[in-house]
N, C-alpha and C positions, 0 to 999 in steps of 0.2 A: 560566465554568463549566468544570470539568475533568471528564474522562470517569470514570465509576464503572465500572471494568472488570469488577468481579464482576457487577454488574447487566446490563452490556452482554453479557457471556458468556452469562448465563441467558436474556436476551432473544433473542439471536441463535440459541442452541440451540433454543429454543422455535419461533421463526419458520422455522427451516430443518430441523426434524425430518423425516427421511425423504427429504429432497431431495438428489439426486445430480448435478443439472445444474450444472456450474461456472458458467456465466453467471448463472443464477438465484441461486446462492449469492453471487456477487460483487455482484450488484445489491442484495440484501438487506443484506449486511454494510455495503457502502459507504454505504448510506441511513442505517443505524443509527449507524455511527461518525461520519459528517459532522455529524449533528445533535447529538451527545453532547459535543462539546468545542469551546469557542470558539477554540481554537488552531488547528483544522483549517479552513483556508482553501480548500484544494482536496483531495479525497479520491477515489482511484480506482485501478482496476486497469489494468495493462498485461499483455495476454495474450501468451504465446509462440505465434506463429502460423506461424513457419518457423525454420530453424536460425539461431540468433544474432540474431533479430528479434522485437521486441515491438510490438504494435499496441494502440491504445486499446481499453479495455473499458469496463464500467460505471463511471460517476464522478458526482460531485456537485461543483459549483463552475463557474467559467468553463471555456472551451475548453481542452483539453489538447493536447499534441502527438499527432499521428496515429500516427507511427511512430518508434521509437527502436531503433537497433541496440545489441546487447549491448556494443560498443565505445565507447559514448558515454554520458555523463552518469551521475547517481546510479542511475537505474533500471537502466541497462545494467550498472553495477558489481554491483548486487545480483543481477541475473540471471546475470552472468558468473561471480561468485565463490561464489554460494549463500550469501552472508552478509548480514545485516541492515546497512544503511547508516544511521548516525545522523550527520547533518550540521548542525552548529550555525550555520554560515555558508556558504550556497551559493556566494557569491563566491570563497571560498578553496578550493572543490572543483575540482580540475582537469578540465577538460572539461565542466563543468556546462552542461546545456541550459536556457535560460531560456524555458520555455513560457509563464510569466507573469512580468512584471517586478516584481510585488509579492512574489514569493517570497523569504523571507530564510532559512529553514531547512526541512530536509526529513528525513523518515524513510521509508526504503523497506525493505520486508520481502519475501524470496523466499516464494512460495507453492508448496508441494509437494503432489503427489497421494499416494495411499496407496502407490504404488510408489517414492516418494522423488524423483520427477522434477520439476523446476521447470516449472510451467505457466503462471505469472504472477508479477507482482510487485504489492504493494500499495504505492502511493505516497501519502504524506500530506505536503502542503506547508503551510507556516504563513508569514503576513506578519509574524511576530514572529521576531526573532533568538534562537537557542538555545532553541527552544520545546520540544524534546522530550528525554525523559530515558530512560536504560536501563530504568526501570520501565515506560514506555510501550512500549518495544520488546518487553520480556519478556511483558507482558500481551497484546499484539497477536499475538506469535508463538504463544501458546497459543490464542487464538481461531481463528487460521488453521488450526492443526494440527487442532483439534477439528472444523472444518468440512470441510476438504479431504482430510485424511490418514485418514479413516475408512473 
């Protein structure tokens, strides 16, 4: 099953209407996303908790890494550059952090608040190689902007 992003966007908007707590938003979003697509093996947020540092936030799936510096891995690259990272083969990504040995591909999106500051990254891992598309990235960027940049 592939995500129906239009339906997901409506569902998430309805579930989070009026909510401004970032952790509550993250928990709801990650739950909806994780169960909407068979490609999503691990779905979670890493929150910016200090300068150049991400810590695990709400997630679905097996255990994630607890701490990720901006200088390491796909999540660190998304936080450091402010750009979505679409990685078809994690083994080919320099400095990839293997939180789970089953991960083959990854999509990581920066999460910005209304002021434009990066407050987290959304990390989606798949046990399938080349699982994600630019369409996935674009749809998820829209959902994140609707929830966090309002």
